[in-house]
NUTORLUM-865136 format. One line per 10 residues: for each residue y, x negated, z of N, C-alpha, C, O. Coordinates in pm, 1 decimal, always signed. Last residue first. Layout:
! residues N
Y:X:Z:Y:X:Z:Y:X:Z:Y:X:Z; ...
! end
This chain:
! residues 48
+1379.4:-2599.8:+1590.3:+1312.4:-2490.5:+1606.4:+1307.6:-2410.1:+1760.9:+1243.2:-2306.0:+1774.4; +1572.9:-2749.5:+1550.6:+1634.9:-2662.9:+1474.9:+1500.6:-2535.1:+1522.8:+1512.7:-2414.7:+1500.6; +1523.6:-2997.8:+1614.2:+1557.4:-2920.0:+1689.1:+1621.3:-2791.8:+1654.1:+1709.7:-2737.8:+1720.6; +1330.2:-3131.9:+1406.2:+1276.6:-3069.5:+1557.6:+1409.2:-2956.9:+1688.1:+1390.4:-2885.9:+1787.0; +1455.4:-3142.1:+1228.9:+1375.3:-3073.2:+1193.7:+1341.8:-3016.2:+1336.7:+1330.0:-2899.2:+1372.8; +1644.9:-3412.7:+1370.9:+1682.3:-3237.1:+1241.5:+1569.2:-3168.2:+1226.6:+1622.2:-3067.2:+1180.2; +1438.1:-3520.6:+1335.1:+1466.4:-3479.1:+1441.1:+1558.2:-3372.3:+1395.9:+1528.9:-3252.9:+1391.0; +1336.0:-3612.2:+1106.8:+1237.8:-3517.3:+1188.0:+1316.3:-3471.4:+1278.2:+1276.9:-3363.8:+1323.1; +1551.8:-3740.7:+968.5:+1491.1:-3574.8:+934.8:+1403.7:-3557.4:+1033.7:+1394.8:-3435.7:+1050.0; +1548.0:-3947.9:+1129.7:+1678.3:-3863.4:+1103.2:+1602.1:-3705.5:+1094.4:+1596.5:-3607.3:+1168.4
+1342.0:-4057.3:+1030.1:+1329.9:-4053.3:+1227.8:+1490.2:-3940.4:+1218.3:+1519.8:-3865.6:+1311.5; +1379.4:-4153.6:+752.9:+1281.9:-4019.4:+775.5:+1271.5:-3948.8:+943.0:+1220.8:-3841.8:+976.8; +1569.7:-4288.2:+776.7:+1571.6:-4151.4:+752.6:+1512.9:-4009.1:+804.6:+1535.1:-3895.3:+845.8; +1448.8:-4474.3:+896.3:+1548.1:-4474.9:+1002.9:+1574.8:-4270.5:+906.0:+1590.8:-4164.4:+966.4; +1237.6:-4570.6:+716.6:+1204.0:-4461.5:+793.2:+1304.9:-4447.8:+937.0:+1263.7:-4421.2:+1049.9; +1403.6:-4658.5:+508.5:+1369.7:-4512.6:+515.6:+1307.9:-4478.2:+587.3:+1281.1:-4358.3:+580.4; +1526.6:-4855.3:+621.1:+1612.0:-4792.6:+589.5:+1543.0:-4634.8:+561.3:+1598.8:-4526.9:+581.4; +1291.3:-5054.4:+657.0:+1406.5:-4982.4:+761.3:+1452.3:-4897.7:+749.3:+1449.4:-4820.3:+845.0; +1000.2:-4946.1:+517.0:+1152.2:-5015.2:+495.1:+1212.9:-5005.1:+578.3:+1195.9:-4887.5:+610.2; +728.6:-4892.2:+602.5:+810.9:-5015.3:+610.3:+910.9:-5016.1:+561.2:+939.9:-5134.9:+547.6
+695.5:-4616.2:+450.6:+746.5:-4647.9:+569.0:+772.6:-4784.5:+596.6:+892.1:-4787.7:+626.1; +737.7:-4713.9:+171.6:+855.4:-4612.2:+243.4:+810.9:-4627.0:+365.1:+907.9:-4665.4:+430.5; +493.8:-4807.4:+149.5:+606.2:-4965.3:+130.6:+662.7:-4809.7:+173.7:+573.7:-4779.6:+253.2; +335.9:-4560.7:+231.6:+313.2:-4711.9:+300.1:+423.8:-4816.7:+319.7:+454.1:-4884.1:+418.2; +361.9:-4392.1:-4.0:+383.0:-4379.8:+116.5:+378.8:-4477.5:+242.3:+430.4:-4443.2:+348.6; +301.6:-4580.9:-179.2:+373.6:-4567.7:-221.3:+414.0:-4511.3:-22.7:+475.6:-4579.3:+59.3; +24.9:-4515.6:-108.9:+50.4:-4650.9:-107.2:+248.1:-4634.4:-96.9:+308.0:-4682.9:-1.0; -67.9:-4197.6:-127.4:-52.1:-4292.6:-38.1:+73.7:-4428.9:-27.8:+176.4:-4432.8:+40.0; -1.9:-4211.3:-449.8:+70.1:-4166.9:-334.0:+109.5:-4215.5:-180.7:+214.5:-4249.4:-126.1; -184.2:-4333.5:-495.2:-101.1:-4390.9:-515.3:+7.5:-4290.4:-438.5:+97.0:-4337.5:-368.2
-434.8:-4226.0:-421.3:-395.3:-4338.0:-345.5:-257.9:-4434.0:-402.6:-230.0:-4550.6:-374.7; -368.1:-3987.4:-581.0:-390.3:-3985.3:-419.0:-339.7:-4097.6:-381.8:-231.7:-4105.5:-323.3; -453.0:-4065.3:-793.2:-275.8:-4033.0:-821.6:-274.6:-4013.0:-604.9:-178.3:-4030.0:-530.1; -752.0:-4170.5:-773.4:-597.4:-4216.6:-819.0:-472.9:-4176.5:-799.2:-383.0:-4259.8:-788.0; -857.9:-3992.8:-509.4:-818.2:-3960.9:-618.2:-736.3:-4079.6:-662.5:-639.4:-4100.3:-589.3; -844.2:-3954.7:-214.3:-938.0:-4064.2:-321.2:-934.9:-4025.7:-439.8:-1048.4:-4025.9:-487.6; -710.2:-3753.2:-124.2:-682.8:-3924.6:-106.1:-772.8:-4008.8:-156.6:-771.7:-4130.5:-137.9; -784.2:-3541.9:-239.9:-691.9:-3554.8:-306.0:-656.1:-3716.0:-304.0:-609.1:-3788.0:-392.1; -993.2:-3535.3:-52.6:-1037.3:-3532.2:-217.4:-925.2:-3608.6:-257.2:-940.1:-3721.8:-303.1; -923.0:-3489.2:+217.2:-923.4:-3633.9:+180.4:-997.9:-3620.3:+61.3:-1088.4:-3703.6:+57.7
-744.1:-3226.3:+148.9:-665.3:-3375.9:+128.0:-725.1:-3513.2:+146.3:-667.0:-3619.2:+123.4; -974.2:-3100.6:+133.5:-894.3:-3070.9:-7.9:-803.0:-3222.9:-4.2:-788.6:-3304.3:-95.4; -1093.8:-3106.5:+386.0:-1132.4:-3196.1:+290.5:-1094.6:-3149.3:+179.6:-1186.1:-3148.1:+97.3; -852.2:-2979.2:+474.4:-853.5:-3104.8:+544.2:-960.4:-3185.3:+492.5:-962.6:-3305.5:+519.2; -824.5:-2671.9:+415.3:-746.9:-2740.5:+344.9:-798.3:-2918.5:+420.7:-711.4:-2988.2:+368.3; -1214.3:-2646.7:+277.4:-1162.0:-2620.4:+345.3:-964.8:-2755.4:+362.9:-966.6:-2875.5:+335.9; -1310.4:-2497.3:-15.1:-1315.4:-2644.8:+111.5:-1210.6:-2594.1:+121.3:-1134.5:-2531.1:+47.9; -1524.0:-2216.5:-42.5:-1370.8:-2294.7:-65.6:-1331.9:-2368.3:+31.3:-1316.7:-2328.7:+146.8
! end
């Protein structure tokens, strides 16, 4: 059974994985989305 990392690598090489990666890149370049992600991560970190 492949490890989690190997399965992720396989997914990112697939057409669907490439689309997902491209969407994530576009979202990361948008300042509004970046701020939204930052808020979410800070909320998540403070709860732990």
